[in-house]
N, CA, C and O atoms as a Tripos MOL2 file, in Angstrom:
@<TRIPOS>MOLECULE
protein
  312   311    78     0     0
PROTEIN
NO_CHARGES

@<TRIPOS>ATOM
      1 N         123.7990  117.1900   94.8840 N.3       1 UNK1
      2 CA        122.7630  117.3530   95.8560 C.3       1 UNK1
      3 C         123.3330  117.9810   97.1300 C.2       1 UNK1
      4 O         122.6500  118.7180   97.8410 O.2       1 UNK1
      5 N         124.5960  117.6700   97.3960 N.am      2 UNK2
      6 CA        125.2300  118.2440   98.5820 C.3       2 UNK2
      7 C         125.2550  119.7690   98.4700 C.2       2 UNK2
      8 O         125.0000  120.4650   99.4530 O.2       2 UNK2
      9 N         125.5620  120.2950   97.2730 N.am      3 UNK3
     10 CA        125.6080  121.7450   97.0720 C.3       3 UNK3
     11 C         124.2430  122.3860   97.2460 C.2       3 UNK3
     12 O         124.1540  123.5530   97.6280 O.2       3 UNK3
     13 N         123.1750  121.6420   96.9730 N.am      4 UNK4
     14 CA        121.8180  122.1710   97.1140 C.3       4 UNK4
     15 C         121.3340  122.1200   98.5650 C.2       4 UNK4
     16 O         120.2540  122.6220   98.8750 O.2       4 UNK4
     17 N         122.1260  121.5180   99.4510 N.am      5 UNK5
     18 CA        121.7810  121.4900  100.8650 C.3       5 UNK5
     19 C         121.1300  120.2120  101.3480 C.2       5 UNK5
     20 O         120.6730  120.1420  102.4890 O.2       5 UNK5
     21 N         121.0790  119.1970  100.4960 N.am      6 UNK6
     22 CA        120.4860  117.9280  100.9110 C.3       6 UNK6
     23 C         121.4800  117.1450  101.7600 C.2       6 UNK6
     24 O         122.6770  117.1150  101.4720 O.2       6 UNK6
     25 N         120.9710  116.5210  102.7960 N.am      7 UNK7
     26 CA        121.8010  115.6950  103.6770 C.3       7 UNK7
     27 C         121.0740  114.3740  103.8990 C.2       7 UNK7
     28 O         119.9540  114.3620  104.4080 O.2       7 UNK7
     29 N         121.6970  113.2710  103.5230 N.am      8 UNK8
     30 CA        121.0150  111.9860  103.7170 C.3       8 UNK8
     31 C         120.8600  111.6410  105.1970 C.2       8 UNK8
     32 O         121.7860  111.8020  105.9910 O.2       8 UNK8
     33 N         119.6760  111.1680  105.5410 N.am      9 UNK9
     34 CA        119.4580  110.6540  106.8920 C.3       9 UNK9
     35 C         120.1020  109.2720  106.9740 C.2       9 UNK9
     36 O         119.9620  108.4610  106.0580 O.2       9 UNK9
     37 N         120.7950  109.0110  108.0560 N.am     10 UNK10
     38 CA        121.4290  107.7080  108.2680 C.3      10 UNK10
     39 C         120.3570  106.6260  108.2740 C.2      10 UNK10
     40 O         119.3110  106.8290  108.8890 O.2      10 UNK10
     41 N         120.5590  105.5310  107.6430 N.am     11 UNK11
     42 CA        121.7760  104.9600  107.0850 C.3      11 UNK11
     43 C         121.9460  105.2430  105.5940 C.2      11 UNK11
     44 O         122.8030  104.6350  104.9530 O.2      11 UNK11
     45 N         121.1500  106.1520  105.0300 N.am     12 UNK12
     46 CA        121.2040  106.4270  103.5990 C.3      12 UNK12
     47 C         122.4680  107.2050  103.2260 C.2      12 UNK12
     48 O         123.0380  107.9140  104.0550 O.2      12 UNK12
     49 N         122.8960  107.0660  101.9710 N.am     13 UNK13
     50 CA        124.0930  107.7450  101.4730 C.3      13 UNK13
     51 C         123.7450  108.5160  100.2100 C.2      13 UNK13
     52 O         122.6900  108.3030   99.6130 O.2      13 UNK13
     53 N         124.6410  109.4150   99.8060 N.am     14 UNK14
     54 CA        124.4400  110.1470   98.5530 C.3      14 UNK14
     55 C         124.3960  109.1850   97.3640 C.2      14 UNK14
     56 O         123.6020  109.3790   96.4440 O.2      14 UNK14
     57 N         125.2320  108.1630   97.3750 N.am     15 UNK15
     58 CA        125.2360  107.1920   96.2770 C.3      15 UNK15
     59 C         123.8930  106.4670   96.1870 C.2      15 UNK15
     60 O         123.3580  106.2710   95.0960 O.2      15 UNK15
     61 N         123.3640  106.0790   97.3200 N.am     16 UNK16
     62 CA        122.0620  105.4140   97.3430 C.3      16 UNK16
     63 C         120.9680  106.3490   96.8290 C.2      16 UNK16
     64 O         120.0730  105.9220   96.1000 O.2      16 UNK16
     65 N         121.0430  107.6050   97.2070 N.am     17 UNK17
     66 CA        120.0420  108.5700   96.7550 C.3      17 UNK17
     67 C         120.1380  108.8090   95.2510 C.2      17 UNK17
     68 O         119.1210  109.0140   94.5890 O.2      17 UNK17
     69 N         121.3520  108.7820   94.7110 N.am     18 UNK18
     70 CA        121.5240  108.9280   93.2700 C.3      18 UNK18
     71 C         120.8580  107.7610   92.5500 C.2      18 UNK18
     72 O         120.1410  107.9520   91.5670 O.2      18 UNK18
     73 N         121.1000  106.5660   93.0440 N.am     19 UNK19
     74 CA        120.4850  105.3820   92.4230 C.3      19 UNK19
     75 C         118.9600  105.4570   92.5110 C.2      19 UNK19
     76 O         118.2650  105.1130   91.5560 O.2      19 UNK19
     77 N         118.4470  105.8990   93.6430 N.am     20 UNK20
     78 CA        117.0010  106.0290   93.8090 C.3      20 UNK20
     79 C         116.4250  107.1080   92.8990 C.2      20 UNK20
     80 O         115.2880  106.9970   92.4400 O.2      20 UNK20
     81 N         117.2050  108.1450   92.6410 N.am     21 UNK21
     82 CA        116.7250  109.2600   91.8150 C.3      21 UNK21
     83 C         116.3810  108.8190   90.4000 C.2      21 UNK21
     84 O         115.5330  109.4310   89.7510 O.2      21 UNK21
     85 N         117.0260  107.7690   89.9190 N.am     22 UNK22
     86 CA        116.7240  107.3100   88.5600 C.3      22 UNK22
     87 C         115.2710  106.8790   88.4270 C.2      22 UNK22
     88 O         114.7390  106.8540   87.3170 O.2      22 UNK22
     89 N         114.6220  106.5410   89.5260 N.am     23 UNK23
     90 CA        113.2020  106.1790   89.4910 C.3      23 UNK23
     91 C         112.3170  107.3540   89.0810 C.2      23 UNK23
     92 O         111.2010  107.1560   88.6010 O.2      23 UNK23
     93 N         112.8140  108.5740   89.2710 N.am     24 UNK24
     94 CA        112.0290  109.7540   88.9230 C.3      24 UNK24
     95 C         112.1000  110.1110   87.4380 C.2      24 UNK24
     96 O         111.3390  110.9600   86.9730 O.2      24 UNK24
     97 N         112.9930  109.4830   86.6960 N.am     25 UNK25
     98 CA        113.1750  109.8250   85.2820 C.3      25 UNK25
     99 C         111.8910  109.6450   84.4790 C.2      25 UNK25
    100 O         111.6620  110.3620   83.5050 O.2      25 UNK25
    101 N         111.0680  108.7050   84.8740 N.am     26 UNK26
    102 CA        109.8120  108.4630   84.1620 C.3      26 UNK26
    103 C         108.8380  109.6350   84.2900 C.2      26 UNK26
    104 O         107.8450  109.6930   83.5640 O.2      26 UNK26
    105 N         109.1100  110.5590   85.1940 N.am     27 UNK27
    106 CA        108.2330  111.7250   85.3480 C.3      27 UNK27
    107 C         108.2420  112.5840   84.0980 C.2      27 UNK27
    108 O         107.2690  113.2880   83.8270 O.2      27 UNK27
    109 N         109.3230  112.5410   83.3320 N.am     28 UNK28
    110 CA        109.3610  113.1960   82.0320 C.3      28 UNK28
    111 C         110.0140  114.5560   81.9330 C.2      28 UNK28
    112 O         110.2580  115.0310   80.8230 O.2      28 UNK28
    113 N         110.3080  115.2020   83.0470 N.am     29 UNK29
    114 CA        110.9690  116.5100   82.9720 C.3      29 UNK29
    115 C         111.5100  116.9020   84.3370 C.2      29 UNK29
    116 O         111.1250  116.3410   85.3630 O.2      29 UNK29
    117 N         112.4130  117.8790   84.3280 N.am     30 UNK30
    118 CA        112.9560  118.3930   85.5860 C.3      30 UNK30
    119 C         111.8460  119.0280   86.4140 C.2      30 UNK30
    120 O         111.8360  118.9020   87.6390 O.2      30 UNK30
    121 N         110.9070  119.7120   85.7530 N.am     31 UNK31
    122 CA        109.8030  120.3640   86.4580 C.3      31 UNK31
    123 C         108.9090  119.3390   87.1600 C.2      31 UNK31
    124 O         108.4930  119.5450   88.3000 O.2      31 UNK31
    125 N         108.6220  118.2430   86.4750 N.am     32 UNK32
    126 CA        107.7940  117.1940   87.0800 C.3      32 UNK32
    127 C         108.5020  116.5610   88.2720 C.2      32 UNK32
    128 O         107.8720  116.2780   89.2910 O.2      32 UNK32
    129 N         109.7950  116.3400   88.1490 N.am     33 UNK33
    130 CA        110.5710  115.7670   89.2610 C.3      33 UNK33
    131 C         110.5710  116.7410   90.4390 C.2      33 UNK33
    132 O         110.4350  116.3300   91.5910 O.2      33 UNK33
    133 N         110.7240  118.0350   90.1440 N.am     34 UNK34
    134 CA        110.7040  119.0430   91.2050 C.3      34 UNK34
    135 C         109.3680  119.0180   91.9440 C.2      34 UNK34
    136 O         109.3320  119.1590   93.1660 O.2      34 UNK34
    137 N         108.2830  118.8420   91.2160 N.am     35 UNK35
    138 CA        106.9680  118.7660   91.8540 C.3      35 UNK35
    139 C         106.8480  117.5760   92.7840 C.2      35 UNK35
    140 O         106.2990  117.6860   93.8800 O.2      35 UNK35
    141 N         107.3650  116.4380   92.3430 N.am     36 UNK36
    142 CA        107.3530  115.2490   93.1960 C.3      36 UNK36
    143 C         108.2300  115.4660   94.4370 C.2      36 UNK36
    144 O         107.8500  115.1010   95.5500 O.2      36 UNK36
    145 N         109.3910  116.0580   94.2280 N.am     37 UNK37
    146 CA        110.3110  116.2940   95.3450 C.3      37 UNK37
    147 C         109.7190  117.2920   96.3370 C.2      37 UNK37
    148 O         109.9010  117.1480   97.5460 O.2      37 UNK37
    149 N         109.0200  118.2910   95.8340 N.am     38 UNK38
    150 CA        108.4550  119.3290   96.7190 C.3      38 UNK38
    151 C         107.4840  118.7180   97.7230 C.2      38 UNK38
    152 O         107.4150  119.1520   98.8730 O.2      38 UNK38
    153 N         106.7450  117.7240   97.2900 N.am     39 UNK39
    154 CA        105.7960  117.0520   98.1730 C.3      39 UNK39
    155 C         106.5140  116.4310   99.3650 C.2      39 UNK39
    156 O         106.0110  116.4690  100.4880 O.2      39 UNK39
    157 N         107.6780  115.8680   99.1200 N.am     40 UNK40
    158 CA        108.4300  115.2010  100.1810 C.3      40 UNK40
    159 C         109.2690  116.1520  101.0160 C.2      40 UNK40
    160 O         109.7650  115.7670  102.0750 O.2      40 UNK40
    161 N         109.4370  117.3890  100.5610 N.am     41 UNK41
    162 CA        110.3150  118.3250  101.2650 C.3      41 UNK41
    163 C         109.5840  119.2180  102.2620 C.2      41 UNK41
    164 O         110.1100  120.2570  102.6630 O.2      41 UNK41
    165 N         108.4080  118.8340  102.6550 N.am     42 UNK42
    166 CA        107.7030  119.5510  103.7090 C.3      42 UNK42
    167 C         108.5940  119.4910  104.9500 C.2      42 UNK42
    168 O         108.9520  118.3990  105.3910 O.2      42 UNK42
    169 N         108.9580  120.6400  105.5200 N.am     43 UNK43
    170 CA        109.8530  120.6150  106.6890 C.3      43 UNK43
    171 C         109.3630  119.7140  107.8230 C.2      43 UNK43
    172 O         110.1750  119.2160  108.6020 O.2      43 UNK43
    173 N         108.0710  119.5000  107.9260 N.am     44 UNK44
    174 CA        107.5420  118.6390  108.9840 C.3      44 UNK44
    175 C         107.9250  117.1790  108.7670 C.2      44 UNK44
    176 O         107.8510  116.3750  109.6960 O.2      44 UNK44
    177 N         108.3350  116.8330  107.5490 N.am     45 UNK45
    178 CA        108.7040  115.4580  107.2500 C.3      45 UNK45
    179 C         110.2150  115.2310  107.2310 C.2      45 UNK45
    180 O         110.6680  114.1600  106.8250 O.2      45 UNK45
    181 N         110.9820  116.1920  107.6500 N.am     46 UNK46
    182 CA        112.4400  116.1230  107.5330 C.3      46 UNK46
    183 C         113.0500  114.8830  108.1640 C.2      46 UNK46
    184 O         114.0590  114.3730  107.6780 O.2      46 UNK46
    185 N         112.4520  114.3960  109.2350 N.am     47 UNK47
    186 CA        113.0030  113.2010  109.8860 C.3      47 UNK47
    187 C         112.4850  111.9100  109.2660 C.2      47 UNK47
    188 O         113.0090  110.8310  109.5420 O.2      47 UNK47
    189 N         111.4600  112.0180  108.4320 N.am     48 UNK48
    190 CA        110.8080  110.8180  107.8890 C.3      48 UNK48
    191 C         111.2800  110.4450  106.4870 C.2      48 UNK48
    192 O         111.0320  109.3270  106.0370 O.2      48 UNK48
    193 N         111.9490  111.3500  105.7940 N.am     49 UNK49
    194 CA        112.3970  111.0530  104.4350 C.3      49 UNK49
    195 C         113.8920  110.7670  104.4260 C.2      49 UNK49
    196 O         114.6160  111.1390  105.3500 O.2      49 UNK49
    197 N         114.3340  110.1080  103.3810 N.am     50 UNK50
    198 CA        115.7280  109.6730  103.3100 C.3      50 UNK50
    199 C         116.7070  110.8300  103.1310 C.2      50 UNK50
    200 O         117.8280  110.7750  103.6380 O.2      50 UNK50
    201 N         116.2940  111.8820  102.4110 N.am     51 UNK51
    202 CA        117.2290  112.9520  102.1310 C.3      51 UNK51
    203 C         116.5530  114.3160  102.2080 C.2      51 UNK51
    204 O         116.1510  114.8620  101.1810 O.2      51 UNK51
    205 N         116.4240  114.8680  103.4030 N.am     52 UNK52
    206 CA        115.8370  116.1950  103.5410 C.3      52 UNK52
    207 C         116.8350  117.2920  103.1730 C.2      52 UNK52
    208 O         118.0160  117.0250  102.9520 O.2      52 UNK52
    209 N         116.3490  118.5100  103.1130 N.am     53 UNK53
    210 CA        117.2030  119.6710  102.8680 C.3      53 UNK53
    211 C         116.9920  120.6390  104.0320 C.2      53 UNK53
    212 O         116.3050  121.6500  103.8850 O.2      53 UNK53
    213 N         117.5780  120.3310  105.1810 N.am     54 UNK54
    214 CA        117.3320  121.1470  106.3760 C.3      54 UNK54
    215 C         117.7840  122.5890  106.2120 C.2      54 UNK54
    216 O         118.8850  122.8570  105.7310 O.2      54 UNK54
    217 N         116.9280  123.5070  106.6150 N.am     55 UNK55
    218 CA        117.2590  124.9180  106.5560 C.3      55 UNK55
    219 C         117.1450  125.5380  105.1850 C.2      55 UNK55
    220 O         117.4380  126.7230  105.0270 O.2      55 UNK55
    221 N         116.7310  124.7850  104.1930 N.am     56 UNK56
    222 CA        116.6060  125.3030  102.8330 C.3      56 UNK56
    223 C         115.1410  125.5590  102.5100 C.2      56 UNK56
    224 O         114.2600  124.8650  103.0170 O.2      56 UNK56
    225 N         114.8830  126.5450  101.6750 N.am     57 UNK57
    226 CA        113.5330  126.7890  101.1930 C.3      57 UNK57
    227 C         113.0900  125.5560  100.4010 C.2      57 UNK57
    228 O         113.7780  125.1610   99.4600 O.2      57 UNK57
    229 N         111.9560  124.9360  100.7600 N.am     58 UNK58
    230 CA        111.5330  123.7150  100.0830 C.3      58 UNK58
    231 C         111.3470  123.8650   98.5680 C.2      58 UNK58
    232 O         111.6510  122.9390   97.8150 O.2      58 UNK58
    233 N         110.8560  125.0130   98.1200 N.am     59 UNK59
    234 CA        110.6770  125.2130   96.6800 C.3      59 UNK59
    235 C         112.0180  125.2820   95.9570 C.2      59 UNK59
    236 O         112.1840  124.6990   94.8860 O.2      59 UNK59
    237 N         112.9700  125.9970   96.5470 N.am     60 UNK60
    238 CA        114.2980  126.1110   95.9490 C.3      60 UNK60
    239 C         115.0020  124.7550   95.9400 C.2      60 UNK60
    240 O         115.6270  124.3780   94.9490 O.2      60 UNK60
    241 N         114.8940  124.0320   97.0470 N.am     61 UNK61
    242 CA        115.5280  122.7170   97.1420 C.3      61 UNK61
    243 C         114.9100  121.7400   96.1440 C.2      61 UNK61
    244 O         115.6280  120.9660   95.5100 O.2      61 UNK61
    245 N         113.5930  121.7690   96.0010 N.am     62 UNK62
    246 CA        112.9200  120.8680   95.0560 C.3      62 UNK62
    247 C         113.3220  121.1820   93.6190 C.2      62 UNK62
    248 O         113.5280  120.2690   92.8190 O.2      62 UNK62
    249 N         113.4350  122.4640   93.2870 N.am     63 UNK63
    250 CA        113.8580  122.8560   91.9420 C.3      63 UNK63
    251 C         115.2790  122.3820   91.6680 C.2      63 UNK63
    252 O         115.5720  121.8820   90.5820 O.2      63 UNK63
    253 N         116.1620  122.5360   92.6510 N.am     64 UNK64
    254 CA        117.5490  122.0770   92.4950 C.3      64 UNK64
    255 C         117.5880  120.5570   92.3380 C.2      64 UNK64
    256 O         118.3480  120.0340   91.5220 O.2      64 UNK64
    257 N         116.7790  119.8600   93.1080 N.am     65 UNK65
    258 CA        116.7280  118.3980   93.0220 C.3      65 UNK65
    259 C         116.2210  117.9660   91.6480 C.2      65 UNK65
    260 O         116.7820  117.0620   91.0280 O.2      65 UNK65
    261 N         115.1620  118.6150   91.1790 N.am     66 UNK66
    262 CA        114.6070  118.2760   89.8670 C.3      66 UNK66
    263 C         115.6090  118.4860   88.7500 C.2      66 UNK66
    264 O         115.7660  117.6310   87.8780 O.2      66 UNK66
    265 N         116.2860  119.6190   88.7770 N.am     67 UNK67
    266 CA        117.2700  119.9200   87.7360 C.3      67 UNK67
    267 C         118.4490  118.9520   87.7770 C.2      67 UNK67
    268 O         118.8780  118.4440   86.7420 O.2      67 UNK67
    269 N         118.9680  118.7020   88.9700 N.am     68 UNK68
    270 CA        120.1230  117.8020   89.1000 C.3      68 UNK68
    271 C         119.7550  116.3690   88.7370 C.2      68 UNK68
    272 O         120.5280  115.6730   88.0790 O.2      68 UNK68
    273 N         118.5880  115.9330   89.1620 N.am     69 UNK69
    274 CA        118.1560  114.5670   88.8490 C.3      69 UNK69
    275 C         117.9700  114.4010   87.3600 C.2      69 UNK69
    276 O         118.4390  113.4190   86.7850 O.2      69 UNK69
    277 N         117.2910  115.3480   86.7200 N.am     70 UNK70
    278 CA        117.0430  115.2760   85.2800 C.3      70 UNK70
    279 C         118.3610  115.2460   84.5050 C.2      70 UNK70
    280 O         118.5110  114.5010   83.5370 O.2      70 UNK70
    281 N         119.3100  116.0710   84.9490 N.am     71 UNK71
    282 CA        120.5960  116.1490   84.2450 C.3      71 UNK71
    283 C         121.4680  114.9270   84.5040 C.2      71 UNK71
    284 O         121.9270  114.2890   83.5570 O.2      71 UNK71
    285 N         121.7010  114.5930   85.7640 N.am     72 UNK72
    286 CA        122.7020  113.5810   86.0970 C.3      72 UNK72
    287 C         122.1450  112.1700   86.1950 C.2      72 UNK72
    288 O         122.7510  111.2380   85.6660 O.2      72 UNK72
    289 N         121.0190  111.9880   86.8500 N.am     73 UNK73
    290 CA        120.4790  110.6320   87.0050 C.3      73 UNK73
    291 C         119.7450  110.1720   85.7530 C.2      73 UNK73
    292 O         119.7340  108.9840   85.4300 O.2      73 UNK73
    293 N         119.1240  111.1330   85.0440 N.am     74 UNK74
    294 CA        118.3340  110.7760   83.8590 C.3      74 UNK74
    295 C         119.1160  110.9550   82.5510 C.2      74 UNK74
    296 O         118.6620  110.5250   81.4900 O.2      74 UNK74
    297 N         120.2930  111.5920   82.6300 N.am     75 UNK75
    298 CA        121.1630  111.7120   81.4630 C.3      75 UNK75
    299 C         120.7920  112.7760   80.4490 C.2      75 UNK75
    300 O         121.1780  112.6750   79.2840 O.2      75 UNK75
    301 N         120.0430  113.8070   80.8700 N.am     76 UNK76
    302 CA        119.6710  114.9010   79.9600 C.3      76 UNK76
    303 C         120.6100  116.0860   80.2190 C.2      76 UNK76
    304 O         120.2780  117.0090   80.9620 O.2      76 UNK76
    305 N         121.7620  116.0350   79.6030 N.am     77 UNK77
    306 CA        122.8100  117.0240   79.8840 C.3      77 UNK77
    307 C         122.6430  118.3380   79.1380 C.2      77 UNK77
    308 O         123.4830  119.2280   79.2700 O.2      77 UNK77
    309 N         121.6000  118.4760   78.3740 N.am     78 UNK78
    310 CA        121.4140  119.7360   77.6290 C.3      78 UNK78
    311 C         120.2460  120.4960   78.1320 C.2      78 UNK78
    312 O         119.9460  121.5750   77.6210 O.2      78 UNK78
@<TRIPOS>BOND
     1     1     2 1
     2     2     3 1
     3     3     4 2
     4     3     5 am
     5     5     6 1
     6     6     7 1
     7     7     8 2
     8     7     9 am
     9     9    10 1
    10    10    11 1
    11    11    12 2
    12    11    13 am
    13    13    14 1
    14    14    15 1
    15    15    16 2
    16    15    17 am
    17    17    18 1
    18    18    19 1
    19    19    20 2
    20    19    21 am
    21    21    22 1
    22    22    23 1
    23    23    24 2
    24    23    25 am
    25    25    26 1
    26    26    27 1
    27    27    28 2
    28    27    29 am
    29    29    30 1
    30    30    31 1
    31    31    32 2
    32    31    33 am
    33    33    34 1
    34    34    35 1
    35    35    36 2
    36    35    37 am
    37    37    38 1
    38    38    39 1
    39    39    40 2
    40    39    41 am
    41    41    42 1
    42    42    43 1
    43    43    44 2
    44    43    45 am
    45    45    46 1
    46    46    47 1
    47    47    48 2
    48    47    49 am
    49    49    50 1
    50    50    51 1
    51    51    52 2
    52    51    53 am
    53    53    54 1
    54    54    55 1
    55    55    56 2
    56    55    57 am
    57    57    58 1
    58    58    59 1
    59    59    60 2
    60    59    61 am
    61    61    62 1
    62    62    63 1
    63    63    64 2
    64    63    65 am
    65    65    66 1
    66    66    67 1
    67    67    68 2
    68    67    69 am
    69    69    70 1
    70    70    71 1
    71    71    72 2
    72    71    73 am
    73    73    74 1
    74    74    75 1
    75    75    76 2
    76    75    77 am
    77    77    78 1
    78    78    79 1
    79    79    80 2
    80    79    81 am
    81    81    82 1
    82    82    83 1
    83    83    84 2
    84    83    85 am
    85    85    86 1
    86    86    87 1
    87    87    88 2
    88    87    89 am
    89    89    90 1
    90    90    91 1
    91    91    92 2
    92    91    93 am
    93    93    94 1
    94    94    95 1
    95    95    96 2
    96    95    97 am
    97    97    98 1
    98    98    99 1
    99    99   100 2
   100    99   101 am
   101   101   102 1
   102   102   103 1
   103   103   104 2
   104   103   105 am
   105   105   106 1
   106   106   107 1
   107   107   108 2
   108   107   109 am
   109   109   110 1
   110   110   111 1
   111   111   112 2
   112   111   113 am
   113   113   114 1
   114   114   115 1
   115   115   116 2
   116   115   117 am
   117   117   118 1
   118   118   119 1
   119   119   120 2
   120   119   121 am
   121   121   122 1
   122   122   123 1
   123   123   124 2
   124   123   125 am
   125   125   126 1
   126   126   127 1
   127   127   128 2
   128   127   129 am
   129   129   130 1
   130   130   131 1
   131   131   132 2
   132   131   133 am
   133   133   134 1
   134   134   135 1
   135   135   136 2
   136   135   137 am
   137   137   138 1
   138   138   139 1
   139   139   140 2
   140   139   141 am
   141   141   142 1
   142   142   143 1
   143   143   144 2
   144   143   145 am
   145   145   146 1
   146   146   147 1
   147   147   148 2
   148   147   149 am
   149   149   150 1
   150   150   151 1
   151   151   152 2
   152   151   153 am
   153   153   154 1
   154   154   155 1
   155   155   156 2
   156   155   157 am
   157   157   158 1
   158   158   159 1
   159   159   160 2
   160   159   161 am
   161   161   162 1
   162   162   163 1
   163   163   164 2
   164   163   165 am
   165   165   166 1
   166   166   167 1
   167   167   168 2
   168   167   169 am
   169   169   170 1
   170   170   171 1
   171   171   172 2
   172   171   173 am
   173   173   174 1
   174   174   175 1
   175   175   176 2
   176   175   177 am
   177   177   178 1
   178   178   179 1
   179   179   180 2
   180   179   181 am
   181   181   182 1
   182   182   183 1
   183   183   184 2
   184   183   185 am
   185   185   186 1
   186   186   187 1
   187   187   188 2
   188   187   189 am
   189   189   190 1
   190   190   191 1
   191   191   192 2
   192   191   193 am
   193   193   194 1
   194   194   195 1
   195   195   196 2
   196   195   197 am
   197   197   198 1
   198   198   199 1
   199   199   200 2
   200   199   201 am
   201   201   202 1
   202   202   203 1
   203   203   204 2
   204   203   205 am
   205   205   206 1
   206   206   207 1
   207   207   208 2
   208   207   209 am
   209   209   210 1
   210   210   211 1
   211   211   212 2
   212   211   213 am
   213   213   214 1
   214   214   215 1
   215   215   216 2
   216   215   217 am
   217   217   218 1
   218   218   219 1
   219   219   220 2
   220   219   221 am
   221   221   222 1
   222   222   223 1
   223   223   224 2
   224   223   225 am
   225   225   226 1
   226   226   227 1
   227   227   228 2
   228   227   229 am
   229   229   230 1
   230   230   231 1
   231   231   232 2
   232   231   233 am
   233   233   234 1
   234   234   235 1
   235   235   236 2
   236   235   237 am
   237   237   238 1
   238   238   239 1
   239   239   240 2
   240   239   241 am
   241   241   242 1
   242   242   243 1
   243   243   244 2
   244   243   245 am
   245   245   246 1
   246   246   247 1
   247   247   248 2
   248   247   249 am
   249   249   250 1
   250   250   251 1
   251   251   252 2
   252   251   253 am
   253   253   254 1
   254   254   255 1
   255   255   256 2
   256   255   257 am
   257   257   258 1
   258   258   259 1
   259   259   260 2
   260   259   261 am
   261   261   262 1
   262   262   263 1
   263   263   264 2
   264   263   265 am
   265   265   266 1
   266   266   267 1
   267   267   268 2
   268   267   269 am
   269   269   270 1
   270   270   271 1
   271   271   272 2
   272   271   273 am
   273   273   274 1
   274   274   275 1
   275   275   276 2
   276   275   277 am
   277   277   278 1
   278   278   279 1
   279   279   280 2
   280   279   281 am
   281   281   282 1
   282   282   283 1
   283   283   284 2
   284   283   285 am
   285   285   286 1
   286   286   287 1
   287   287   288 2
   288   287   289 am
   289   289   290 1
   290   290   291 1
   291   291   292 2
   292   291   293 am
   293   293   294 1
   294   294   295 1
   295   295   296 2
   296   295   297 am
   297   297   298 1
   298   298   299 1
   299   299   300 2
   300   299   301 am
   301   301   302 1
   302   302   303 1
   303   303   304 2
   304   303   305 am
   305   305   306 1
   306   306   307 1
   307   307   308 2
   308   307   309 am
   309   309   310 1
   310   310   311 1
   311   311   312 2
@<TRIPOS>SUBSTRUCTURE
     1 UNK1         2 RESIDUE 1 A UNK
     2 UNK2         6 RESIDUE 1 A UNK
     3 UNK3        10 RESIDUE 1 A UNK
     4 UNK4        14 RESIDUE 1 A UNK
     5 UNK5        18 RESIDUE 1 A UNK
     6 UNK6        22 RESIDUE 1 A UNK
     7 UNK7        26 RESIDUE 1 A UNK
     8 UNK8        30 RESIDUE 1 A UNK
     9 UNK9        34 RESIDUE 1 A UNK
    10 UNK10       38 RESIDUE 1 A UNK
    11 UNK11       42 RESIDUE 1 A UNK
    12 UNK12       46 RESIDUE 1 A UNK
    13 UNK13       50 RESIDUE 1 A UNK
    14 UNK14       54 RESIDUE 1 A UNK
    15 UNK15       58 RESIDUE 1 A UNK
    16 UNK16       62 RESIDUE 1 A UNK
    17 UNK17       66 RESIDUE 1 A UNK
    18 UNK18       70 RESIDUE 1 A UNK
    19 UNK19       74 RESIDUE 1 A UNK
    20 UNK20       78 RESIDUE 1 A UNK
    21 UNK21       82 RESIDUE 1 A UNK
    22 UNK22       86 RESIDUE 1 A UNK
    23 UNK23       90 RESIDUE 1 A UNK
    24 UNK24       94 RESIDUE 1 A UNK
    25 UNK25       98 RESIDUE 1 A UNK
    26 UNK26      102 RESIDUE 1 A UNK
    27 UNK27      106 RESIDUE 1 A UNK
    28 UNK28      110 RESIDUE 1 A UNK
    29 UNK29      114 RESIDUE 1 A UNK
    30 UNK30      118 RESIDUE 1 A UNK
    31 UNK31      122 RESIDUE 1 A UNK
    32 UNK32      126 RESIDUE 1 A UNK
    33 UNK33      130 RESIDUE 1 A UNK
    34 UNK34      134 RESIDUE 1 A UNK
    35 UNK35      138 RESIDUE 1 A UNK
    36 UNK36      142 RESIDUE 1 A UNK
    37 UNK37      146 RESIDUE 1 A UNK
    38 UNK38      150 RESIDUE 1 A UNK
    39 UNK39      154 RESIDUE 1 A UNK
    40 UNK40      158 RESIDUE 1 A UNK
    41 UNK41      162 RESIDUE 1 A UNK
    42 UNK42      166 RESIDUE 1 A UNK
    43 UNK43      170 RESIDUE 1 A UNK
    44 UNK44      174 RESIDUE 1 A UNK
    45 UNK45      178 RESIDUE 1 A UNK
    46 UNK46      182 RESIDUE 1 A UNK
    47 UNK47      186 RESIDUE 1 A UNK
    48 UNK48      190 RESIDUE 1 A UNK
    49 UNK49      194 RESIDUE 1 A UNK
    50 UNK50      198 RESIDUE 1 A UNK
    51 UNK51      202 RESIDUE 1 A UNK
    52 UNK52      206 RESIDUE 1 A UNK
    53 UNK53      210 RESIDUE 1 A UNK
    54 UNK54      214 RESIDUE 1 A UNK
    55 UNK55      218 RESIDUE 1 A UNK
    56 UNK56      222 RESIDUE 1 A UNK
    57 UNK57      226 RESIDUE 1 A UNK
    58 UNK58      230 RESIDUE 1 A UNK
    59 UNK59      234 RESIDUE 1 A UNK
    60 UNK60      238 RESIDUE 1 A UNK
    61 UNK61      242 RESIDUE 1 A UNK
    62 UNK62      246 RESIDUE 1 A UNK
    63 UNK63      250 RESIDUE 1 A UNK
    64 UNK64      254 RESIDUE 1 A UNK
    65 UNK65      258 RESIDUE 1 A UNK
    66 UNK66      262 RESIDUE 1 A UNK
    67 UNK67      266 RESIDUE 1 A UNK
    68 UNK68      270 RESIDUE 1 A UNK
    69 UNK69      274 RESIDUE 1 A UNK
    70 UNK70      278 RESIDUE 1 A UNK
    71 UNK71      282 RESIDUE 1 A UNK
    72 UNK72      286 RESIDUE 1 A UNK
    73 UNK73      290 RESIDUE 1 A UNK
    74 UNK74      294 RESIDUE 1 A UNK
    75 UNK75      298 RESIDUE 1 A UNK
    76 UNK76      302 RESIDUE 1 A UNK
    77 UNK77      306 RESIDUE 1 A UNK
    78 UNK78      310 RESIDUE 1 A UNK
């Protein structure tokens, strides 16, 4: 997530965000997770969410989040 430009808002950490990401696995696909993430990545909400992607295109950041979450947090390595 760090490579995709996400930065956890204090007091949150990358490890905590990884653990939280497993909650998105029930969405069923990387695309579905990206859609959920895109809703939260509205730049106007950057201070209100645990892990914004400041300065990044919200669509690109959401796609990266969906792919990484599906692969690493949900265990779909293929």
